[in-house]
N, C-alpha and C positions, 0 to 999 in steps of 0.2 A: 642680051644689051641693055637691058634695064640698071643690071646690076653695076655695068663701068660708068655707068650717070649718076650712080649717088654719091655725094663725096662726104670723107668720112665727118669733117666736122660737124654736118647736118648730122649726121647719125647720132654723134656724142653730144650735140645740142640737146636732142629730142630724149636722148635716155637721161640728160640731168633736167631738163625740164620735167620730163614724166616721175620722176623721184622725185620731186620738191614742189611739181605742179604749180611752178612758176616760173616764168620768164626772166624776172628779175636776178631771183633766186640762182638758176642756173647760169644767169650774166655772170652772178658773183665769184659761183665756182669755177668758170671758165675763162674767168678776166676778161671779158669783152662784155659789152653794153648788152640794156636790152633789147636795144633795139637790132643788134646785130643776131640776137639767139632767135629773135620773131621773123627778121629775115630769113635768115637758116630753116626754119621750121616752115615758113612758107613755100620755100623754095623745095624743102624735102616732099612739102604734100603735092606739090607741082607733078615734080617727078615722078609720084608714084600713084597721081591721081584717087588721092582721097583723103579725105580730114583726117588728123591726126588726134586733135583735141577740140572739144567744144569749149570756146572762149565765155565764161560766166563774170559775170560783175567781181565777183573777187575771188581771182585765180582761176584754175584749169580744172578739167575733166579731160579723160581720155575716151575717146568714141572706141566701139569697138575694134577695129581698125588700129587704133592705135593699142590698145589692150593686145591684142595678138602680135605686134610686133615687139614690145617689150621686151618681154622672157628672151627672145634671141638674142636681142640686142645687151641684155644685162649678162648672159652667159658667153658672149663672144668676148665683151670688155674685161669682164672677170678672168677669164683665160689668156687673154692680150696680157692682164698687169701680174697673173702669177708666173707667165711665163720671166716677163721684166725682172720682177723679184728676184729670179734666182741667178741673173748675174752681178758677180759680186768678185770686185778690184780685177778687173778685166778678164777674167773669167766666168763661164755660164756651169752653175751647177745643176749637175743631170741627177735626178733619180733614178736608180734599178733595181726591178725587185727581182727577189730570188726564191725561190720554193726550194727546201731543202730537205729529205730525208733526217729525222730526227738525231739519226745516229751519227750521220756525217757530218750533222749541222755541231753535234756540243763533243763528237771525238775527233775531229779534222779542223772544222772550217774557224769556230768560235776562239780555240788560241789564237790563230794567226791572223786575225781582222785587224788589230793594231799594224800590223805589217801593211795591208792594203790602204789603211785610211791615210796612213803616212806619206805612202806611196802618191794616192790618189784623193788629196785632200777635196777635192770639186764634185767627187763622187759621192752621193748618200743611198747608202745601202739599205732597201728596208728586205729584214728576210723573215719568212714564212719557213713553221716548219711543220712538216707532213710525216704519214706512214707510209710512205711510198705511192699515195695514190693521189696523184694531182689531175688539175685541168687546165694546161697554161693559158690556154683564151679565155675560158671563164674566169681565172682568177686573176684574168691580168698579168702575167707572169713574163718576165722576161726570159730568164732561165728556169727551169729547176734541175734540182740535182738532185738522181733517183736510183735504185740499186736494179740492177735485174739484168738484162742480156742484149740490150739497147734498140731493143725492135720494137718503137713503140710508133703508129701512123702519123704520116705527116710532120714527123721529128726528123730534125738532124741532132744526130749522138755522137760525142765527143767520148773516147775513153778516159777515164781519170786512174781508175787502179782498182784490179781485182782484193775481194774481202773474202781470206778464208776464212771460214767458222770452226773452232775449236772452244772443248769445253772450258766451264772456268765456275769456281767455287768459293768459298770461305776454306782458310787453309784446317778448319777443324774439320770441313767433307773430305777435303783433298787428301787429308793426312789416313782418310777409311779406302782411299783408293788409289789401290798397285796395281789393278789390271783394269781394259775398258768392262770384263763379267763382274767388277762390282758396284759399276753402275747402276745393275739391276737392282742393288736394294737401297738408291736412292729416289730421289722426287726428281725426276726430268722435265725443267719447265721447257716447254715449247712456244714456236712462234704458228702464225696462221700456215706458215709453209711446213705440211704436214710429213715430206718427206726427208726433213731434213735428219733428225736425229738414225733413220733408218741406212741413210747414204754415209753416216761417219762412224756408225757399227762396223759398216761394211767397208770402208776405209783401214777402219782398227782391223780388220779382220777375226769380225766376233758378230754374231745374230743376236742381237741385243733386243730388251726388253720391248713392248709396245707403250712409249710414252700417252699418260695417263694424267688426268689433270688440268689446270687453268692452261689458256691460250692466252699469249699476248700479242697485241697488234704494233708492240714498240719494241726492238731491243735493249731500249734506254730504261725502261719500265721492266723488261725483263732480269736484264744484269741488276738492276738496282733490287730485284727481289731475290738474287743469287749472292747476292753481296750483307742482304740480313740474316741468311743462311737459311733460306726457304727450298732451296735444292738446288740442282747443276742445272748451269744454263750452258746452250749452244748458242753463240755468239761471236759477231768480225771480229778478233782481239786486238788487230791493229787500233780501231774505235774506241777501244779501253786501255787503252797504254798504260793513264795515268793510274785506274785502279790497279793493275798488276805490279805495279814500279811501287806506289805506297803500300802494296801487301794484303789491301781491301780484298781481292781476289786472288787465285792462284790457276795454274793453268796446268791441271796433274799430267795431259797428255798432249806428245807432239803430234798426234794425227790432226788431219785438219782435212777440209773439204773446199772447194768451189762452185758456188751454186750459181756463181753473178758476180757482176764489178761496179762499180759506181762509173756514173756518165753524167757529162755534164749537157742539157740537152736545150732545144729551143724549137720553137715551130720555124718548118722551112719558109714560112711566109713571112718573118720577122726581119724587117730592114735592122742589120747591128750598128747603133749607133756608136758614138765613142765612148761613150761609159759602160756599155755593155764590151768592147772591144777591150775597153784596160780590165775589166772583170777579168774574162775570158783568159787574156795574156797571165794575167797577173796569177790566176788559180792554174792554170796547165803549166808554166815556170814554178810552182809549189809543188805538183805532184810528179813533173820530169824527173 
């Protein structure tokens, strides 16, 4: 009942007076008289039943009750101002925060972002990359683009496209690879998903060796290592089309395996905003 009785002008007058510790300076800021500010403060104190200021010979001092109230008001007014600042030319600028596995971000999303910005100039996209381990709520993400089977607790998951894995290497190494058996003589770069090479060898019809050596938590880093001639990487080749097209990498074999797909995910409890809907619609049209 009390909240509905507190006038916003009185709260604004208190917040300005607390910053300046002066009714006169608060009145100048709010374009009202010192007497009007003083009257609003007295009214607020009567409504709350407490004194908010101690009147001193030269200025003001906050009481304990005033000191307790001011942080909440400052935060509230700052949030209101920040929201108002996002209106521009009759439009509301909305921030949409997306977490994306780094391979998808660099291999698919980044080259296409200019088309999104052109179509939706009032959506400010914030892109965070990760190695497929994300916490939607903890990281404040509106969406996360993940690789996997689509099963994440409490999450709505929309499939984007599968990402088959196939070996890639430099042209120098690829020249030595006439059959899958030749991979037994090469360093096989591997991800933290330990069964991928075994599954690929099974698909290629060959009982391959057990990979040993460096384990990578990112396909981007692993593919960069392959491009530097450090070994053969098993990667989602669709995400590295540019490196294959310009010859930095070669795909020596057609055999591939599918271990998962890319998914657009969001918390089921998250209400979709206009900006979120714009991003998801654009993304799904682009992968369709």
